[in-house]
C-alpha positions in Angstrom: 3.7 6.6 -17.0 6.9 8.0 -15.6 10.2 6.4 -15.8 13.0 7.6 -13.5 16.5 6.5 -12.8 17.1 6.2 -9.1 20.5 5.2 -7.8 21.3 3.7 -11.1 18.1 1.6 -11.2 15.2 2.2 -13.6 11.9 2.7 -11.9 8.6 2.8 -13.7 5.7 4.5 -11.9 2.1 4.2 -13.0 -0.3 6.4 -11.2 -4.0 5.5 -10.6 -4.9 8.7 -12.5 -3.0 7.6 -15.5 -5.0 8.6 -18.7 -5.5 4.9 -19.5 -7.2 4.3 -16.2 -10.1 6.7 -16.1 -12.7 6.8 -13.3 -15.5 6.4 -15.9 -13.9 3.3 -17.4 -13.3 1.7 -14.0 -16.9 2.4 -13.0 -18.2 0.9 -16.2 -16.0 -2.2 -15.9 -16.8 -2.6 -12.2 -20.5 -2.2 -12.5 -20.6 -4.7 -15.4 -19.4 -7.4 -13.0 -21.5 -9.6 -10.8 -21.3 -8.7 -8.0 -20.8 -5.1 -8.9 -17.6 -3.5 -7.6 -16.1 0.0 -7.3 -12.4 -0.2 -6.9 -11.1 0.9 -3.4 -8.6 3.4 -4.8 -11.6 5.8 -5.2 -12.4 5.7 -1.5 -9.1 7.0 -0.3 -9.2 10.7 -0.6 -8.0 12.7 2.5 -11.3 12.1 4.4 -11.4 8.4 3.4 -7.8 7.9 4.5 -8.5 9.4 7.9 -11.6 7.3 8.3 -9.6 4.1 7.4 -6.9 5.0 10.0 -9.7 5.3 12.6 -11.1 1.9 11.6 -7.7 0.4 12.0 -7.7 1.5 15.6 -11.0 -0.3 16.5 -10.7 -3.3 18.8 -12.6 -5.4 16.1 -10.0 -4.6 13.4 -7.2 -6.8 14.5 -5.4 -7.1 11.2 -3.3 -4.0 11.4 -2.3 -4.6 15.0 -1.4 -8.2 14.3 0.7 -7.3 11.2 2.5 -4.6 13.2 3.3 -7.0 16.0 4.6 -9.7 13.7 6.8 -7.3 11.7 8.1 -5.6 14.9 9.3 -9.0 16.2 10.4 -10.5 12.9 11.7 -7.7 10.7 15.3 -7.8 12.0 15.4 -11.5 11.3 13.8 -11.1 7.9 16.2 -8.4 6.9 19.2 -10.3 8.2 18.2 -13.6 6.4 17.2 -12.1 3.1 19.1 -8.8 3.0 16.6 -7.0 0.8 17.6 -3.9 -1.1 14.2 -3.1 -2.5 10.8 -2.6 -0.7 7.6 -2.5 -2.7 4.5 -1.4 -0.8 1.0 -1.7 -2.2 -1.5 0.7 -0.6 0.5 2.0 2.4 -2.2 4.2 4.0 -0.3 6.0 6.7 2.8 3.8 6.0 3.1 2.7 9.7 3.8 -0.9 8.7 6.2 0.2 5.9 8.2 2.2 8.4 8.9 -0.9 10.5 10.5 -2.6 7.5 12.4 0.5 6.4 13.8 1.0 9.9 14.9 -2.7 10.0 16.5 -2.3 6.5 18.4 0.8 7.6 19.9 -1.0 10.6 
C-alpha cells in the first residue's frame, strides 16, 4: 500500500500485486467457489489488453460505443451540474472513456 499526498489531498493506492493479494490465494479462493472463477485482473497483460481493445471494436460489442456516445453528449452537462473535482476510474483499459470525462472537466 502506498500513501501519497497529491495537491494537499491524501491518496491511498492499493495495487493488484500487493503482497496481501497473491495470485495463488486468488486462484484458491476463486476455484473454491461455485461456479469457479478466475479474476479478470489476471487476463490483462499487454497481449490481453490489446485483445480486449480489438473486442471492443467488434460490431457485436456495443457497450463501449454506447458508453462513449453517451459521455460525449452528456459530459459537459454532467461536469457543469455536478462540478466534480475528483475522477475515480476502475479498470480503464485504454482510458478512452476516461479521457472524455477528463477533457470535459478541464473545460
